[in-house]
BATORKE-279469 format. One record per residue: residue in three letters; y, z, x of N, C-alpha, C, CB in turn. Coordinates in steps of 0.1 Angstrom, whole numbers, plus 5000, padded with zeros to 4 digits. Each point is the difference from the previous one (the first is absolute). Glycine has a CB too. Layout:
N
PT residuo n.north n.up n.east ca.north ca.up ca.east c.north c.up c.east cb.north cb.up cb.east
PT     ALA       Y    Z      X        Y     Z       X       Y    Z      X        Y     Z       X
...
***
This chain:
274
PT residuo n.north n.up n.east ca.north ca.up ca.east c.north c.up c.east cb.north cb.up cb.east
PT     MET    3936 4699   4424     4988  5010    4995    4999 5009   5011     4986  4983    4987
PT     GLY    5019 5015   5024     4997  5012    5012    5007 5012   4996     4997  4984    5019
PT     ALA    5013 5014   4975     5009  5012    4998    4995 5011   4992     5016  4985    5002
PT     PRO    4978 5011   4985     4994  5010    4992    4986 5005   5006     5013  4989    4980
PT     MET    4982 5001   5027     4987  5005    5006    5002 5010   5010     4990  4980    4996
PT     ALA    5021 5018   5013     5004  5011    5009    5004 5013   4994     5008  4982    5014
PT     GLY    4998 5015   4975     5005  5014    4990    4989 5008   4996     5018  4989    4990
PT     HIS    4972 5003   5005     4986  5006    4996    4994 5011   5011     4996  4978    4987
PT     LEU    5006 5015   5027     4994  5007    5011    5007 5015   5003     4994  4975    5008
PT     VAL    5020 5022   4992     5011  5011    4998    4995 5013   4990     5019  4978    5002
PT     THR    4978 5016   4984     4999  5007    4991    4986 5009   5003     5014  4981    4985
PT     ALA    4977 5012   5022     4987  5005    5002    5001 5010   5010     4989  4980    4995
PT     GLY    5022 5023   5012     5002  5010    5010    5000 4996   5014     4991  5014    4984
PT     HIS    5009 4971   5020     4999  4993    5013    5016 5002   5005     4978  4980    4994
PT     GLU    5025 5020   5021     5011  4997    5003    5000 4985   5003     5004  5023    5007
PT     VAL    5008 4971   4989     5001  4987    5000    5011 4994   5008     4990  5002    4979
PT     THR    5011 4989   5029     5011  4996    5005    5000 4983   4998     5000  5022    5017
PT     VAL    5009 4972   4977     5000  4986    4996    5010 4990   5009     4994  5010    4976
PT     TYR    5001 4979   5026     5009  4989    5005    5001 4988   4990     4993  5008    5023
PT     ASN    5018 4985   4976     5005  4989    4993    5008 4991   5007     4997  5012    4982
PT     ARG    5002 4974   5018     5009  4993    5005    5012 5001   4993     4985  4988    5008
PT     THR    5016 5014   4981     5013  5004    4994    5002 5015   5001     4999  4980    4985
PT     ARG    5008 5026   5024     5000  5013    5003    5005 5008   4984     5005  4994    5030
PT     ALA    5005 4998   4963     5006  5007    4989    4988 5003   4990     5023  4988    5003
PT     LYS    4968 5005   4997     4988  5001    4990    4992 5014   5007     4996  4970    4994
PT     ALA    5002 5030   5019     4996  5014    5006    5007 5013   4998     4993  4987    5015
PT     LYS    5018 5009   4983     5008  5015    4998    5000 5002   4985     5017  4997    5021
PT     ALA    4983 4992   4971     4999  5004    4985    4987 5008   4999     5012  4979    4992
PT     TRP    4976 5014   5014     4989  5006    4995    4999 5015   5006     4988  4977    4999
PT     ALA    5019 5026   5014     4997  5011    5002    5011 5011   4992     4988  4990    5023
PT     ALA    5024 5006   4971     5006  5006    4992    4991 5005   4988     5020  4989    5010
PT     GLN    4972 5004   4987     4993  5002    4987    4988 5009   5003     5007  4976    4989
PT     TYR    4986 5021   5022     4987  5007    5001    5001 5011   5012     4988  4978    4991
PT     GLY    5023 5022   5018     5002  5010    5011    4993 4998   5012     5004  5015    4984
PT     GLY    4991 4973   5017     4992  4997    5016    5013 4996   5008     4974  4989    4992
PT     ALA    5020 5007   5020     5009  4998    5012    5001 4984   5003     4993  5025    5010
PT     VAL    5016 4971   4993     5002  4984    5003    5000 4996   5016     5016  4999    4976
PT     ALA    4978 4992   5027     4999  4996    5015    5006 4986   5001     4980  5015    5005
PT     ALA    5026 4983   5007     5006  4987    5003    4994 4989   5002     5014  5013    5008
PT     THR    4971 4988   4997     4991  4992    5004    4984 5003   4995     5018  4998    5018
PT     PRO    4975 4992   4981     4988  5003    4998    4994 5010   5008     4999  4980    4992
PT     ALA    5002 5016   5022     4994  5012    5008    5005 5013   5000     4995  4983    5014
PT     GLU    5018 5019   4981     5002  5013    4999    4996 5004   4990     5016  4999    5012
PT     ALA    4981 4995   4978     4994  5005    4987    4985 5004   5003     5017  4985    4984
PT     ALA    4977 5009   5024     4988  5001    5003    4996 5012   5012     5000  4975    4992
PT     GLY    5009 5028   5015     4997  5008    5013    4998 5015   4994     5014  4983    5019
PT     GLY    4972 5022   4986     4995  5011    4996    4994 5002   4988     5015  5006    5012
PT     ALA    4986 4980   4979     4991  5003    4986    4987 4999   5001     5016  4992    4987
PT     GLY    4977 5017   5005     4988  4996    5000    4993 4990   4991     5001  5021    5009
PT     ALA    5008 4976   4983     4995  4987    4991    5016 4991   4999     4977  5014    4982
PT     VAL    5020 4973   5017     5011  4990    4999    4997 4991   4989     5004  5001    5023
PT     PHE    5005 4996   4969     4996  4990    4987    5012 4990   5003     4989  5018    4979
PT     ALA    5008 4969   5017     5008  4989    5000    4999 4994   4987     4998  4997    5025
PT     CYS    5013 4999   4969     5001  4991    4986    5010 4991   5002     4994  5017    4984
PT     VAL    5005 4970   5023     5012  4992    5001    4998 4987   4996     5008  5013    5018
PT     GLY    4995 4975   4986     4999  4989    4993    4990 4990   5003     5020  5005    4998
PT     ASN    4977 4991   5016     4991  4990    5002    4995 5002   5015     5012  4984    4982
PT     ASP    4982 5006   5023     4993  5002    5012    5011 5003   5012     4981  4985    4990
PT     ASP    5030 5007   5010     5009  5001    5008    5008 5015   5001     5001  4973    4995
PT     ASP    5000 5032   4992     5007  5012    5000    4990 5011   5003     5016  4991    4983
PT     LEU    4971 5008   5014     4991  5011    5006    4999 4998   5013     4988  5003    4982
PT     ALA    5011 4986   5026     4999  5001    5013    5011 5005   5006     4986  4984    4999
PT     ALA    5028 5013   4996     5011  5006    5007    5001 5015   5000     5011  4981    4993
PT     VAL    4984 5025   4995     4999  5015    5000    4991 5007   5007     5007  4996    4982
PT     THR    4982 4997   5021     4990  5006    5008    4998 4996   5014     4990  5003    4979
PT     LEU    5014 4984   5025     4996  4996    5012    5012 4995   5009     4978  4995    4989
PT     GLY    5034 5005   5004     5012  4998    5004    5007 5007   5012     4998  4997    4978
PT     ASP    5012 5003   5027     5005  5007    5010    5002 5014   4996     5009  4982    5008
PT     ASP    4996 5020   4979     5002  5014    4996    4987 5002   4988     5029  5000    5007
PT     GLY    4960 4994   4995     4992  5003    4991    4991 5012   5000     5003  4978    4998
PT     ALA    4992 5025   4991     4993  5014    4999    4989 5002   5008     5006  5000    4980
PT     PHE    4984 4990   5025     4988  5001    5007    5002 5007   5014     4992  4981    4988
PT     ALA    5020 5016   5018     5002  5003    5015    5002 5016   4997     5013  4976    5013
PT     ALA    4992 5030   4978     5004  5012    4999    4989 5009   4994     5024  4991    4999
PT     MET    4965 5003   4995     4991  5010    4993    4990 5003   5010     5002  4991    4977
PT     ALA    4993 5021   5021     4991  5009    5010    4985 4992   4998     5015  5028    4997
PT     ASP    4977 4974   5012     4985  4996    4999    4994 5006   4989     4999  4997    5023
PT     GLY    4994 4998   4968     4994  5005    4988    5007 5003   4988     4989  5008    5016
PT     ALA    5025 4987   4985     5008  5000    4989    4996 4990   4989     5018  5007    5015
PT     LEU    4986 4997   4972     4995  4989    4990    5011 4990   4996     4983  5017    4991
PT     PHE    5014 4970   5009     5012  4991    4994    4994 4994   4986     5010  4992    5025
PT     VAL    4998 5006   4966     4994  4995    4986    5010 4987   4996     4989  5027    4991
PT     ASP    5007 4963   5008     5010  4990    4995    4997 4997   4986     5002  4989    5022
PT     HIS    5010 5013   4970     4997  4995    4986    5008 4988   4997     4994  5022    4993
PT     THR    5009 4970   5015     5006  4988    4999    4989 4989   4997     5018  5009    5015
PT     THR    4985 4983   4975     4990  4988    4996    5005 4989   5015     4999  5002    4966
PT     VAL    4991 4995   5043     5001  4992    5011    4988 4994   5002     5016  5012    5010
PT     SER    4983 4979   5000     4987  4993    5003    4990 5007   5005     5012  4983    5004
PT     ALA    4976 5016   4996     4988  5008    5006    5000 4997   5014     4986  4999    4979
PT     THR    5019 4990   5026     5003  4998    5015    5009 5010   5006     4998  4977    4998
PT     ILE    5012 5027   4995     5010  5013    5009    4993 5012   4996     5026  4990    4998
PT     ALA    4967 5013   4993     4992  5012    4994    4993 5002   5014     4996  4996    4971
PT     ARG    4993 4993   5032     4992  5004    5009    5004 4999   5015     4986  4994    4984
PT     ARG    5026 5001   5017     5008  5001    5013    5006 5014   5001     5005  4974    5001
PT     LEU    5000 5031   4990     5003  5014    5002    4988 5010   5002     5019  4994    4987
PT     ALA    4971 5003   5005     4989  5007    5004    4994 5002   5012     4998  4995    4982
PT     ALA    5004 4994   5026     4996  4999    5015    5006 5010   5007     4996  4976    5000
PT     GLU    5013 5032   4994     5008  5011    5009    4991 5011   4998     5026  4994    4998
PT     THR    4963 5006   5010     4988  5010    4998    5003 5015   5002     4985  4982    5008
PT     ARG    5027 5019   5000     5006  5015    5003    5003 5007   4986     5011  4992    5023
PT     LEU    4992 4997   4967     5004  5008    4988    4990 4998   4987     5026  4998    5010
PT     LEU    4979 5008   4980     4989  4998    4989    5009 4991   4990     4985  5025    5003
PT     VAL    5009 4963   4996     5009  4991    4992    4993 4995   4989     5013  4994    5019
PT     LEU    4995 5006   4969     4995  4994    4988    5007 4993   4992     4989  5016    5000
PT     ASP    5008 4972   4995     5008  4991    4990    4995 5003   4986     5002  4981    5018
PT     ALA    5010 5023   4975     4999  5007    4988    5010 4994   4989     4993  5020    5015
PT     PRO    5007 4967   4983     5008  4994    4990    4997 5006   4986     5000  4979    5014
PT     VAL    5012 5021   4978     4997  5007    4988    5003 4991   4987     5005  5021    5013
PT     SER    4993 4983   4977     5001  4994    4986    5005 5010   4989     4980  4983    5007
PT     GLY    5026 5013   4985     5007  5010    4990    5017 4998   4999     4980  5017    5008
PT     GLY    5026 4976   4999     5014  4997    5000    5009 5013   5004     4995  4982    4981
PT     GLN    5018 5016   5014     5010  5010    5000    4995 5011   4993     5018  4984    5001
PT     ALA    4979 5013   4987     4996  5011    4989    4987 5009   5008     5007  4984    4977
PT     GLY    4984 5009   5029     4989  5009    5006    5006 5008   5010     4982  4985    4995
PT     ALA    5028 5007   5014     5003  5010    5011    5006 5010   4996     5002  4986    5014
PT     GLU    5008 5014   4975     5009  5011    4995    4991 5010   4993     5020  4984    4998
PT     ASN    4969 5011   4996     4993  5011    4993    4990 5006   5008     5005  4990    4981
PT     GLY    4990 5004   5029     4991  5004    5009    4984 4998   4994     5019  5018    5009
PT     LYS    4981 4969   4986     4988  4994    4997    4996 4987   5005     5003  5011    4981
PT     LEU    5001 4986   5033     4996  4988    5002    4985 4998   5005     5024  4996    5004
PT     SER    4971 4993   4996     4987  4997    5005    5001 4996   5014     4994  4994    4978
PT     ILE    4998 5011   5033     5001  4996    5013    4986 4995   5004     5018  5018    5005
PT     MET    4982 4970   5001     4989  4992    5006    5000 5004   5016     5001  4979    4980
PT     CYS    4989 5025   5024     5001  5005    5015    4990 4990   5011     5004  5028    4989
PT     GLY    5001 4971   5022     4992  4992    5008    5001 5008   5014     5005  4976    4986
PT     GLY    4985 5028   5022     5000  5008    5011    4989 5007   5004     5021  5001    4996
PT     SER    4980 5007   5012     4986  5008    5004    5001 5011   4991     4998  4995    5025
PT     ALA    4989 5012   4973     4998  5012    4992    5008 5011   5005     4977  4994    4995
PT     GLU    5023 5007   5018     5011  5012    5004    5013 4998   4997     4987  5006    5019
PT     ALA    5018 4982   4981     5015  4998    4998    5002 5002   4981     5002  4981    5026
PT     PHE    4988 5015   4968     4999  5001    4984    4999 5015   4998     4988  4976    4995
PT     ALA    5002 5032   5012     5000  5015    4998    5013 5007   5000     4979  4999    5009
PT     ALA    5028 4997   5004     5013  5007    5002    5011 4995   4990     4993  5005    5025
PT     ALA    5007 4984   4970     5012  4994    4991    4998 5004   4984     5002  4977    5018
PT     GLU    4985 5025   4980     4999  5000    4983    5005 5014   4995     4979  4984    4999
PT     PRO    5019 5028   5006     5007  5010    4995    5018 5000   5000     4976  5011    5007
PT     LEU    5025 4982   5003     5018  4996    4997    5004 4991   4992     5004  5005    5019
PT     MET    4986 4984   4980     5004  4989    4990    4998 5007   4985     4992  4979    5016
PT     GLN    5002 5031   4983     4996  5005    4987    5013 5005   4994     4975  5006    5007
PT     ALA    5037 4996   5000     5012  5005    4996    5007 4987   4989     5004  5017    5026
PT     TYR    4993 4972   4975     5007  4991    4992    4989 4988   4995     5023  5006    5015
PT     ALA    4965 4997   4985     4989  4990    4997    4991 5008   4989     4999  4989    5026
PT     ALA    4995 5000   4964     4992  5005    4992    4986 4996   5001     5018  5002    4989
PT     ARG    4982 4986   5022     4987  4995    5000    5001 4995   5017     4995  4993    4970
PT     ILE    4996 5012   5038     5000  4994    5015    4985 4998   5003     5022  5013    5010
PT     VAL    4975 4974   4995     4988  4994    5001    4999 4996   5018     5000  4991    4971
PT     HIS    4990 5014   5036     4998  4994    5013    4992 4989   4999     5003  5020    5011
PT     VAL    5001 4967   4990     4993  4987    4997    4992 4993   5012     5019  4997    4983
PT     GLY    4985 5009   5028     4993  4995    5014    5009 5001   5011     4987  4982    4990
PT     ASP    5009 5009   5021     5007  5002    5015    5015 4995   4997     4976  4994    5016
PT     ALA    5030 5006   4994     5013  4996    5003    5003 4987   4996     5000  5014    5017
PT     GLY    5009 4980   4974     5004  4992    4992    4994 4999   4986     5006  4991    5020
PT     ALA    4985 5016   4978     4993  5000    4986    5011 5002   4988     4977  5009    5012
PT     GLY    5029 5001   4991     5011  5006    4990    5008 4988   4998     5001  5024    5008
PT     GLN    5004 4970   5002     5010  4987    4998    4993 4989   4988     5007  5002    5029
PT     GLN    4980 4998   4977     4993  4986    4992    4997 5007   4985     4984  4985    5025
PT     THR    5014 5026   4974     4998  5005    4987    5013 5000   4991     4983  5015    5011
PT     LYS    5028 4987   4996     5014  4999    4993    5000 4986   4998     5015  5018    5011
PT     MET    4982 4971   4994     5001  4985    4998    4990 4998   4987     5006  4993    5026
PT     CYS    4980 5013   4974     4995  5001    4988    5006 5005   4988     4985  5000    5014
PT     ASN    5023 5007   4987     5010  5008    4990    5009 4989   4993     5000  5021    5016
PT     GLN    5006 4974   4996     5012  4991    4993    4994 4987   4996     5018  5010    5016
PT     ILE    4971 4985   4990     4994  4988    4993    4995 5002   4986     4994  4993    5021
PT     ALA    5002 5020   4978     4996  5002    4984    5014 5002   4992     4975  5011    5005
PT     ILE    5033 4995   5001     5012  5005    4990    5007 4983   4998     5005  5032    5010
PT     ALA    4996 4960   4998     5008  4987    4999    4994 4992   4988     5004  4999    5025
PT     GLY    4982 4999   4974     4994  4993    4990    5003 5008   4987     4982  4990    5015
PT     VAL    5017 5022   4985     5001  5008    4986    5015 5000   4996     4981  5017    5006
PT     VAL    5029 4985   5004     5015  4998    4994    5001 4985   4994     5011  5016    5019
PT     GLN    4985 4975   4987     4999  4987    4994    4996 4999   4986     4996  4994    5021
PT     GLY    4992 5012   4980     4992  4999    4986    5009 5007   4987     4976  5003    5016
PT     VAL    5030 5008   4989     5007  5009    4990    5012 4991   4997     4991  5024    5008
PT     ALA    5017 4970   5001     5010  4992    4995    4998 4990   4991     5009  5004    5019
PT     GLU    4980 4989   4986     4996  4989    4989    4995 5003   4988     4996  4989    5016
PT     ALA    4998 5023   4982     4997  5004    4988    5010 5006   4992     4981  5003    5008
PT     LEU    5029 5001   4997     5013  5007    4995    5006 4989   4994     5005  5018    5017
PT     ARG    4999 4969   4991     5008  4988    4996    4992 4994   4988     5009  4994    5025
PT     PHE    4979 5006   4977     4990  4993    4988    5004 5008   4987     4978  4994    5016
PT     ALA    5022 5019   4985     5001  5008    4987    5015 4998   4994     4983  5019    5011
PT     GLN    5026 4980   4998     5016  4996    4998    5000 4986   4991     5008  5010    5025
PT     LYS    4986 4980   4982     4999  4987    4997    4993 5001   4986     5000  4990    5024
PT     SER    4992 5017   4973     4995  5002    4986    5005 5006   4990     4985  4998    5010
PT     GLY    5026 5007   4992     5007  5008    4991    4994 5014   4998     5007  4980    4989
PT     LEU    4982 5024   5021     4995  5016    4998    5010 5011   5000     4980  4994    5010
PT     ASP    5019 5017   4985     5006  5012    5003    4993 5006   5014     5006  5004    4973
PT     THR    4999 4994   5040     4997  5005    5011    4992 5013   5002     5018  4986    5004
PT     GLY    4990 5022   4990     4997  5015    4999    4987 5000   4992     5025  5008    5000
PT     LYS    4972 4985   4991     4987  5001    4992    4989 4993   5007     5013  5001    4980
PT     VAL    4990 4989   5028     4991  4994    5010    4996 5006   5009     5008  4984    4997
PT     LEU    5002 5024   5009     4996  5010    5013    4991 5012   4992     5026  4996    5017
PT     GLU    4976 5007   4972     4993  5012    4993    4985 4994   5000     5022  5009    4984
PT     ALA    4975 4980   5010     4989  4994    4998    4992 4997   5013     5011  4992    4979
PT     ILE    4994 5003   5031     4992  4994    5010    5000 5011   5015     5008  4973    4989
PT     SER    4998 5037   5009     5001  5008    5013    4991 5010   4998     5023  4994    5005
PT     GLY    4969 5008   4985     4987  5008    5001    4987 4996   5001     5013  5013    4991
PT     GLY    4990 4973   5012     4986  4992    5000    4998 4997   5015     5002  4988    4975
PT     ALA    4991 5000   5027     4997  4994    5012    5012 4995   5008     4978  4995    4990
PT     ALA    5032 5003   5001     5012  4993    5008    5009 5012   5007     5001  4979    4981
PT     GLN    4995 5034   5016     5010  5011    5006    5001 4998   5011     4996  5014    4988
PT     SER    5016 4987   5020     5002  5003    5014    5011 5008   5000     4991  4979    5009
PT     TRP    5011 5025   5004     5012  5010    5004    5011 4991   4997     4989  5015    5019
PT     GLN    5012 4973   4988     5012  4990    4999    5003 5001   4984     4991  4983    5022
PT     MET    4999 5014   4968     5002  4999    4986    5007 5012   4995     4980  4986    4997
PT     VAL    5015 5026   5005     5004  5012    4992    5012 5003   5005     4979  5009    4995
PT     ASN    5024 4988   5020     5015  5005    5005    5012 4990   5001     4987  5015    5014
PT     ARG    5007 4972   4985     5010  4989    5003    5004 4990   4986     4989  5001    5025
PT     TRP    5001 5000   4966     5000  4991    4987    5012 5001   4996     4978  5002    4994
PT     GLU    5028 5011   4999     5012  5001    4994    5011 4997   5008     4991  5015    4988
PT     SER    5010 4989   5024     5013  4995    5009    5000 4986   5001     5001  5020    5015
PT     MET    4988 4974   4988     5000  4985    5000    5007 4995   4988     4979  5000    5013
PT     ALA    5015 5004   4975     5005  4994    4989    5015 5004   4997     4977  4999    4992
PT     ASP    5027 5010   5014     5015  5004    5000    5008 4992   5011     4994  5025    4991
PT     GLU    5002 4968   5016     5005  4995    5015    5004 5010   5008     5006  4980    4991
PT     ARG    4986 5030   5011     5007  5011    5009    4992 5000   5010     5010  5015    4984
PT     PHE    4991 4983   5030     4994  4997    5012    5004 5010   5014     5000  4975    4988
PT     ASP    5002 5035   5008     5007  5010    5011    4992 5011   5003     5022  4996    4991
PT     PHE    4966 5002   5010     4989  5012    5003    4996 5003   5014     4991  4995    4979
PT     GLY    5018 4998   5032     4997  5005    5013    4993 4990   5009     4999  5022    4989
PT     PHE    4991 4973   5009     4991  4994    5009    5005 4984   4999     4979  5019    4998
PT     ALA    5027 4978   5012     5009  4986    4999    4989 4988   5002     5025  5011    5011
PT     VAL    4980 4979   4984     4994  4987    5000    4999 4996   5016     5009  4992    4975
PT     ASP    5001 5012   5033     4999  4995    5013    4989 5009   5007     5025  4992    5000
PT     TRP    4974 5019   4997     4988  5007    5006    4987 4996   4996     5014  5018    5001
PT     MET    4983 4978   4987     4988  4995    4994    4998 4987   5006     5002  5012    4979
PT     ARG    5007 4979   5025     4998  4988    5006    4995 5003   5016     5019  4989    4983
PT     LYS    4989 5021   5022     4994  5004    5014    4985 5005   4999     5023  5009    5007
PT     ASP    4974 4998   4984     4983  5005    4999    4993 4990   4996     5002  5021    4994
PT     LEU    5000 4969   4998     4994  4989    4998    4997 4992   5012     5009  5002    4978
PT     GLY    5001 4996   5029     5001  4992    5013    4990 5006   5009     5025  4994    4998
PT     LEU    4975 5018   5002     4990  5009    5010    4986 4995   4994     5015  5024    5006
PT     ALA    4981 4977   4983     4988  4998    4992    4995 4987   5004     5007  5015    4981
PT     LEU    5003 4974   5015     4997  4984    5003    4995 4999   5016     5019  4990    4980
PT     ASP    4990 5018   5026     4997  4997    5016    4988 5006   5004     5023  5000    5006
PT     GLU    4971 5012   4988     4989  5005    5004    4988 4991   4994     5011  5023    5003
PT     ALA    4992 4971   4985     4989  4992    4994    4998 4989   5011     5005  5005    4972
PT     ARG    5005 4988   5031     5000  4989    5008    4992 5002   5013     5023  4994    4990
PT     ALA    4976 5019   5014     4992  5005    5013    4987 5003   4997     5020  5011    5010
PT     ASN    4975 4996   4976     4989  5004    4997    4990 4992   4991     5013  5019    5005
PT     GLY    4995 4968   4991     4992  4991    4992    5000 5002   4983     4986  4998    5024
PT     ALA    5022 5013   4974     5003  5004    4985    5009 4987   4993     5000  5027    5006
PT     VAL    4994 4971   4981     5007  4991    4993    5009 5006   4988     4982  4984    5006
PT     LEU    5031 5014   4995     5009  5009    4991    5010 4992   4993     4998  5019    5014
PT     PRO    4995 4968   4976     5009  4994    4994    5011 5005   4990     4983  4985    5006
PT     VAL    5012 5026   4987     5010  5006    4991    5010 5006   5007     4985  5003    4984
PT     ALA    5013 5004   5028     5007  5009    5005    5013 4989   5005     4978  5021    5006
PT     ALA    5015 4968   5000     5010  4989    5007    5008 4994   4991     4986  4994    5017
PT     LEU    5009 5003   4970     5009  4996    4989    5010 5008   4995     4983  4990    4996
PT     VAL    5015 5024   5004     5009  5011    4995    5010 5001   5011     4982  5013    4986
PT     ASP    5014 4987   5025     5010  5001    5013    5012 4988   4996     4978  5007    5021
PT     GLN    5017 4982   4975     5009  4990    4999    5008 5003   4989     4985  4984    5010
PT     PHE    5009 5022   4979     5008  5003    4989    5011 5009   5003     4981  4998    4987
PT     TYR    5017 5012   5022     5007  5010    5003    5014 4993   5009     4976  5017    4998
PT     ALA    5021 4972   5009     5009  4993    5008    5009 4995   4989     4984  4994    5019
PT     GLU    5011 5001   4969     5010  4993    4992    5008 5013   4994     4984  4977    4995
PT     VAL    5011 5034   5004     5009  5012    4994    5012 5003   5011     4979  5011    4986
PT     GLN    5017 4990   5026     5009  5000    5011    5012 4991   4998     4981  5006    5014
PT     ALA    5013 4982   4985     5012  4988    4998    5009 5003   4987     4983  4982    5012
PT     MET    5009 5025   4978     5008  5001    4989    5011 5012   5003     4980  4989    4984
PT     GLY    5020 5017   5028     5009  5014    5001    4991 5013   4999     5021  4987    4989
PT     GLY    4966 5012   5010     4994  5012    4996    4994 5005   5012     4995  4993    4978
PT     ALA    5009 5007   5034     4994  5003    5013    4997 5017   4999     5013  4978    5013
PT     ARG    4997 5027   4982     5001  5015    5001    4996 5007   4985     5020  4996    5019
PT     GLN    4975 4995   4975     4995  5006    4986    4984 5002   5001     5020  4987    4986
PT     ASP    4978 5021   5005     4984  5006    5002    4991 4989   4996     5004  5024    4995
PT     THR    4983 4978   5008     4989  4991    4999    5000 4993   4985     4989  5015    5017
PT     SER    5011 4993   4975     4999  4995    4987    5010 4989   4995     4991  5022    4997
PT     SER    5018 4976   5011     5011  4988    4999    4991 4987   4999     5021  5013    5015
PT     LEU    4967 4988   4988     4994  4985    4997    5001 4993   4987     4986  5006    5015
PT     ALA    5016 5003   4976     5004  4997    4987    5014 4990   4997     4988  5023    4998
PT     ARG    5020 4979   5013     5013  4993    4998    4995 4986   5000     5016  5018    5011
PT     ARG    4974 4976   4997     4999  4985    5002    4992 4994   4988     5001  5003    5026
PT     LEU    4996 5007   4965     4993  4992    4987    5010 5000   4989     4976  5009    5005
PT     PRO    5026 4982   4989     5011  4996    4988    4996 5010   4990     5003  4974    5003
PT     LYS    5006 5030   4989     4995  5010    4989    4996 4994   4986     5015  5016    5010
***
């Protein structure tokens, strides 16, 4: 997702230098958008007024920021760092403790399509000053940007997002399989129920592809399990009770065991017999 987001920054008129652990991907990006390629995170961050990260997990984020060639050591006092990775609130607060920088944890929702179309939703945690610096830049690839609180609040809000999605996808999968077992025309069922209280983004955008057994829409089961694991860990710390999220996480484990680790989250339907 970071590639099209960086591309939107170029299109908006910003000078952009990228780093990727797979150098061929960075070169392909530069060939498409015309930006520059750096050999290390530090090289990419040196002299930049704003640095954005979109990586995989806590360890990846620590490596590109705090590692030997990490971005933080090369960033000037007062520079902006925005993290779009979905990670723990713990590491978000750890990075924000680097008080000589403006740091914002800003996970995104909207998937690959949202990144490519510049229509992401971004939930932000950090100081008002960091948010004010980041917001006009993020507008290049976002349709909705909300400052929800202090450092870590963006990540906690993304956990809320994934908790809500997990239950909705399972509900849509069950409704679809019920319709099929009942011998109903699933297209007509969608027409009938998607305009009422049952309507959701998942229903409108994934019902038909789930019915066709197509599960190649980008956000992989592996990543959803990582995100739900973050939410469940946070819940153990703050006392929240997440029975549905915990159950659906185990359903996703079954999908992984079926070979669906890289299929998108709507592949929950695979574990339900037609």
